[in-house]
C-alpha angles and dihedrals in degrees: 000000000000091000090054092051091049091052091049091049091050091048092050092047091050090052096050093092094049114099145108093289093055098046119093110237117205116185123188137194138165115257134175115261088225089064093052108038098063094053100042115113107220091202091069103027121101138187122217110244093214133062114247140168091193102080093156091057093051093047091047090052091052091047091049089052090056095249109152102236113185102176140344134201139200121195109246099193105022112205106173120100108225133127094239094059126192119349137192110256123199134190119209130203088242136005115280103170101160095042092047090050088058087060094048097260127129133185112279145122103176098107092060087072092053094075134055090212132034132196102231119207119200120189117221094338135093115293113254093026125124138182127238136180112215151130127269110234132187110220115199099221130115091005094316134316134200121230135186105217114202097176140331093289102035134059136149134210101236110223111206095016105174115242091240089064096049092105119127110238096016112149110224145171113215140177110221141180121203115245106196088161090072129078131208138189090220097070092187097131142328115310114249127182114233107233094173136349139185137171119256 
């Protein structure tokens, strides 16, 4: 009887750390490649050197190793003709070349352009969300509109931009989600809800 109680106590103690906050959550959604490619930073984006159908396992291994994965993508309808075929691509919060090489990843973004659609994986954040670094800009049209400019060819109209961040020229890092269900008189870029934002 005592041995059974000890086993139960050990089992309960081992399970104390298991809960929603300690479980890796990986959400996925289908996105257009055209929405991803212009905003990807090639200095912190890596392609997996092996073929896999177990994306969750690879992402979990990176997370367990403490590598700061922001997003990942898998080509849904691969169109390029090459012997290597589609590959898992991940974007990190910061470059980690040597550590990623240890996990069979190398710098690369080319396979994202080989598919019209991508399955986007987001770790521990809302599905369909993505992070951008950009500059807040005031555009003098229709009485004035705020934009989040990512680069010369890409900007978003930030829906729900907090008043404290309405500063022309402010450098920010934001997590966004596209809102194609909303309309705007500004028409300066696609509307994206601001899920979080900070200065950089």
